N, C-alpha and C positions, 0 to 999 in steps of 0.2 A: 968494379969490373969496366973495363974499357969499352966504350960504345961509340964507335966511328961515325954512326948515324946522327949523333947529336951534333955533329958539325953543321947539319942542315939547319939548326934550328936558327941560326942568324938569318936564313932566308924568309923567316914568316913573323913579322913585326909583331903580330897579336900574342906571341909568346912571352913577350918583354912585359906585358900588361896583366896577364892571367895564367890560369890552369887550364890548359883548352885540352878537353877530352872529348869532343863530340864531331870527330871527323866522320862518323858514320852517317851525320846529318849535313854537315858543312865543312869540307876541309879548310884549314886555314889559308889565307890569302898569301901568294907568294910576294915578296917584295917588288919583284920587277912589273906586277900587273900595272901600276900606275902608269910605267913608261910604254906598255903595250896600247893602254888606252889612250895615252897622248899622240901616238902614232895614228890611231883612228881618227881622233880629233883633227889633226894635223892633215891628214887625207881629205878627209870631208871639207875642212875649210880651204886647203890648198887646191885641190883638185876636183872638188865638185863631183859631178856625175862621171867625170873620167876615172874617178877612183875603182868604178866597178872594172874597166878595162884592165886597172894598174894592178889587180889582185882579188878585190873584194869578191868577185864572181868565183874564183876557184876555192876560196876559203874554206867552205864546208868539206871539201876533199883533202885541201893541204892540211887542214888542222886535223882531219882523221888520220893522215899519214903519221902525225905525231903520236897518235894514239895507238896505231897499229900494232908496233913493237910490243906493247904491254899485254897485247892478247893473242899474240901469235899470228896476226894477220900481215898481208902482205900490203906494199904501196898500192893506193887505188881501190883498196877492197872496203874501207871503212868510209860511211857518210854521217857527218854531223847533224843531227836533227833537233829540234827543240827540247823533246821529253821521250822518256822510255815508253810512256803510254802511248805517243803517237808512233812510237818505232814498233810496239808489238802489235797495234792495231793496224799498222802499215802491213805487217806480215800477215795478220788475218784476211786482209783485204786482197792479198794477191792469190790466195788459192780458191779452187772451186770445192765445193761440199756437195757430191753427189749424194743420193739417199743412204747408200750403202757405206758410206765413209763420211759422215756428215759431224762427227764429234771432236769438240775441242777439249782436251784435259788440262785442269789447273788444280792447284791444292787450296785448302782452306788457309793456308799461311803465306799465300802469295801477297804482294802489296796490293793494298785496296784499289789505289787508283787504276792498275792495270786490270784487276778484276771488274771494276766498274765498267770500264769502256770494252772490254771483251764481251762481257754479260750483255751488254746493251747494244752491241753491234753484231754479235753472232747470229742472232735471229734473222737479220737483214739481209746475211749473205747465205741463208739457208743451213746455218750451222747450230749446233746446240751444246752448252757446256756441260760437263762432268767435273764436279769438284771433289776430290780425294781429301777426306777429313784427317784431322791429327787426332791422336788418341791422348797427347799430353800438352798440347800447345805450344810445343818446343820443337818438335821434328816431325817430319813426314816419314812413315814406314816404307821402305825401299821395295819390298815384297809388296805391299798394297798399292804403292804406285804403278808399278810394272804391271800388276793384273789388272789395273783399270784401262791400261793402253793396249787396245784390242785391235781387230781387223776392221772395226767401226772407226777407229780414231784417224782422223785426218792431220791433226796437230797437237802437239803437246808445247803449251806455253806456260812454264813455270819458273821461279826463281832459282838461281844457282845457289845463293846463299839468302836464307829467309830473314827479313828485316828485323823482327821482332828479338830473336833468339840467337840469331848468327849461326844457326845450324846449318852445315854444308850438305847439299844434295850430292849423292853419287851419280854425276851427271854423264860418265863414261857409261855406266851399266845402264842409266836411263836411255841414252841415246842408241847403245846397241841394241836394245830391247824393242824401242820404237821403231827402228829401221828392220829389224827383223819381221815385224808385222806391218811395215808399209807406212808407220807413221813418219812425219817431220817432227823437229825439235826445235823451238824458238827459246832461247834462255833468257832471263832477265838477269845480268850479272852486276846490277848496280852495287851490290854489297860485298862484290868479289873484286871487281878491277881495282888495283891499285893497293890492295892489302894482302894480296895472295897471288901466285902465278896462275895466269890464264893462258891456255893453249887451245884456240876454237878447233884447230886440226887434229889434235890429239883427243879431246873431247869428243869429237865427231858430231858435233851439232851443225844444224843447216843455218841456223841464224843466232846472233849473238848481240844483245843490246846491252849497254849499261849508259854511265855519263860520268863527267869530269866534276860533277857538285862536291862529291864526297871524298873518297879516298885519294883521288886524282888531283885534289886541290886546284879545281880548274874554275870553280864558280859556276852559277846559275845559266841556265840556257845552252848548257853544251853537253846533250846526249848523244849517243852514236849507235849506228847499227852496221853490224857485219853480216853479209850473206856470201854463203860458199859459192865458189864458181859454179857449180851445177844449179844452185838456186837463181844466180842471176840468169843463168841461160834460159831457164824454165819458166821464171816467173816475173811479175812486174805488178806494184800494187795499183789498186783503185784508187787509194787514197794518195794522190799525188798532185803533182803542180808543175809550172813550166820550166823549172830548173831541171827537172828530171827528163826534158825533151833533148832528143839527139840534136836538133837544131832550134833552141829556145828563141832566139831572136827572129827567126823566120816567120814566127807568128802564126803558123800553120793551123789549119782547122782541126787536122787530126793528130792524135796523140801518138808519137813514134818515140818509143822508149831510148834514153842513152844506154850505153854500157856500163858494167862495173857499179861501184858504188854510186854513180850518178843518178842511176834508174831509181833509187830510193830517196831522193831528195824531193821538196815539194815546192812552195812557192818562194817567194823573196827571201834570202837568208837573214838570219839575226846578226849582223855583222858585229856591234859591239861586243856582245857576247863571245864570239868567236876569236876577237882578239885578247879578251881577259881568258879565254881557256887553254891557251898554248903553255903558259909558264909551269903549270903544275905537272902536267905529264912529262915535260923535259926533267924537272926535278926528280920525279920518280925514277925515270930511266937512268939517270945518274946514280942515285942510291941503290938501285938493283931490287928488284921486286923479290927476288929469293932472300936477300937479306932482311928487307921489310918484314916479310912473312915469318923468319925466325924470331925478329924480334917481337912481332906481335904475340905470337905463340907462347914467348915466355911471359911477357907482360900480361896478357890475359890469364895465365896461368897464376901469376902473382894475385890478381883480382879475385878468382876464384877462391884461393886459398885463404886471403883475408875475409872474404864473405864467409866462407866456411867457419872460420874461426869465431865468427860472431853468430853464426846460426841463421844468417839470411838466406831466404829462399832463392835458389838460382833459376834464372829463366835461360838457361845457355847450356849447351852440351859439355859434360866434364871431360871428355876427351879433345885434347887440344887439336888434333887431326881432323875431328868432325866439326870444329869451331871457327868461325871467322873472327874478324877483329873486334868483336864488342863482346862484352859480358853485361848482362841485365840481372839485376837481383832486388828483390823487394824486400823493403824494410818499412818498419812501422811509419805511419803517415807519410808515405813516400812521396805524394805529390808536393806537400809541404816541404819537404825535406829537399826537394829538387830545386823549389824556389829558393829556399835559402841558401842552399850550395851556389846558386847563381848569383845572389846579393854578395856573396863572398868570392865572386869572379873565379868560382870553380865552374867550368861551363861543361855541363852534361844534358842529358835530356831524359824525360820522363814518357812511359808508354803505359796506358792501363793495361792490365794483364801481365806486364812485363816488370814493371817497377823502374828504377833508375837504371839508365843505359850508360856505360862507359866505355869510350872508346879512345884507348891509347893509340898513337901512330908512330911513324919513324921518327918524328922528332920530339918525342914525348921521354922525359926523364923517369927513372924508376922511383925517384924522391916524388913526383907528381902522382904517380899511381898510388903511392903509399898516402899522400896528403889527402886525396878525395874520400878515402875510407876514414882516415882520422877526422875528417871535418864531419863527416856524417856521425861518428862516435859523438863529437862534440855538440852537434845539433841536437841529437837526442838526449844526451846527458842533461843539457841545460834547458831543454825545452824550448830552444830557439824556434823550432818550426811552428810554435803557437802563433809567433807574430804574422804568419802566412795563411792562417786559416781563414776560410772564406775569399780569400783574395782570388779574383780571376785568374786562371792558368795563363801564364805566357811562356810555358815550357814548350819548346817545340820539339 
């Protein structure tokens, strides 16, 4: 089968050295990133402090403009921030929580980092957190989630795609229901952006945060936040900094928020990361997210079939339309098998309760999808996993 997306393999040097199937954790580095980082070095070395006026100061929004088309946003609407956790807490901090509407709804399968922060911070803002459980550890029942969102709910802060299982929430239904009862919705799209089409306006959410670390192949330190125009007009975060001021270099005593994406920024931006963040989103735009999604659905279906043929327990939805870009399946001695795979340069990750997570991306060949399961077969057949018993885990 001809696969035009394989033409992008040449853009990712690590693919020449290993079978890279962990883009759900860290996307492969684009070949052009060293050139972008060299530009940063040259600017700092050659221009010194003048580099701020040459473009550094604008980079959080300029790089956000590179991301914006991938989530259906417009120029000037996306702010680059260090982490999704900070983005979600920034949204939390922007709202008021009167006694009659003081609830934040989350789920048991949201990424723990965001849960930790919101559960710690919510009481300080006068809010309380309700966590919707999962019956199977794979999905969140849509009816149950909507039933938990009532006239007491101020904010729904949940994942678009669940990190362990890649189960996709019905976010359009979620947003419509939340708005019908007067609640706002802030989605964590880290496991959606870059591997499936995202259109924040069609979804109808109020806030959308994600990052370029994973499927967008932009490296660490590059998360982002989109707020709808209505939210920008009505709210501003208490978690803030001088870059969010309308006149930051006036060093005024009072905070006066800037407009658009700028109002969601914080302190001095992480400039080196922003240089590295640019190339991945550009490549994804060239590839076309619709084509990326079609390939992802096909290759994850291939993984499901291979796992089923061996009787491995699947920790992912079977319906491709309900599944993101990752397939997790449990095998005997899964932690040790995962370490053995890494030793063979088959790069995956392992999560307790899910097993081995395999994440093909647009640059993955069908042969690599077959290889990872074939290597698992060999590791189990030959007891090669035993060499990793008692070894401290380095599987990320």
